[in-house]
N, C-alpha and C positions, 0 to 999 in steps of 0.2 A: 504494500500500500504506500502511496506517495503522500508525503506530508509537507505542508507549507511552513516555512520558517517565518515567524512573526517579525523578527528583527530585520530580515532581509527579503528581497524579492526573488527568492529561490525556492525550489522544491527539493526534497531529498528522496532519492529512490531507495528501494529495499537494500541495495548494496551500500548505501550510505553516500553515494555520489551526489554532488550538487547539480541540479538541473537549473541553469541560469536563464534569465530572461533574454530572448533573442530579438523579437520584434512583435509589433502589434499590427493586426490586419482586420479590416472590416469584412464581416460575413453576414449577409442577410440583415444588415442594419445594426449588428452588434459588433463591438470592438473586442476582438479575441486576442489574448496575449499568448505567445508561444514560448515554451521552455524546452531545452534539452541539454545534455551533457556531451562534452567532446570525448569522454572516456568510454562511451557505450561499445564501440567496436572491440575493445580489449577487455570488457567486463566478463567475469566468470559466470555471472547470473543472467547474462543477456538472453539465453535460450528460454529462461523462465519468464522473462519480462516482455520480450518483443521478438517478432520474426524479422523485423526490418533491421537496417544498419544502426539506427538510432531510435531510442524511446522518446517520443515527443509528447509533451503535455500541453494541452491547450485549455485555457480558462477564459471565460467571459470576464471582463474587467470588473463587473459588479457582482460576481458570483459569491463573494464573501457575505453579501447581504442575504442571499438565499441560504447559505450555510448557517448563518446566525439565526435566521427564522426557523430552519429545520431543528437546530439545537434547542430553541425555545419550545417548539412543539414536542420534541422528544422528552424534554424535562417536565412538561405538563400536558399530557394527552387530552385532558378535558377541554383545552382551548379549542381544539378542532370541533368537538361536539357543540361547544358554545357558538362557534362560527356557523355551523350548520343550522342551528336554531335561529340565529339573528340575521345573518347575511345571505344565506341561501334561500330563505323563504320567499322574498320578493320575486326572485327569478322564477321559482316554481309557480307562483301565483300568476305572474304575467304570462308565462308560457301556457298555463291553463286557460286564461282569458283569451289568448290568441288561438286557442283550439289545438295547441301543440303542433302547429303547422308553420309554414314559411311566412315571411313578411308579405304583405299585400302589394308593396311598392317595389320598384326596381331602381337601381343605381344608389350608390352609397349616400349621397345627401338626402334622398327621399327616405331611405331606410333609417337613417339617423333621426329624421323628423318623426317617423312613425314610432320608433323606439322611445323617443323623448315624450311623445303623447301618452304612450303606455305607462311610462314611469310617472308622469304627472298624474294620470288617473289613479295609479296605485297610491301615490303619496296623498292625494286628496281624499281617497277612500279611507286611508289610515287615519288621517287627521279627523275626518268626520266620525269615525268609530271611537276615537279617543276623546275628543272634546265636544262632539256633537255638531250638527249642521248649523244650528242657530249661532253658537259661539264662533264658528268658522266665518259665517257671513258678517258678524260684527267685527271680527279681526280683519277681514278683507276690506270692509268699508273704512276702517281706520279709526 
């Protein structure tokens, strides 16, 4: 398993070699950083690590945020259940309202508008269920 050194911009391979940063390249709109060691061709563990001449590691430049989030989820698995209850519910409700089908419009600007109307309808319904339609009308009038 490869490990990132916190104090430097390098990775350590299973043989203890330093895979140093070489270059950054954009792929599919993401900035990907590439690392490898110059010692791979002479490494005794190379056959267990890679079939190519060099073992190259590539990481998205923001991948540390994903790893930190995953560590938080691993530390507290109930967070994902809480997310399912609070954040996933609106999407399921909106999909149900749409009839679990495709959007009625075509082209991205139109689909965005259609989705915005669905979200607005969901939010208005939520507010009416929480504070009531009379209180909502008073709040809208100012």
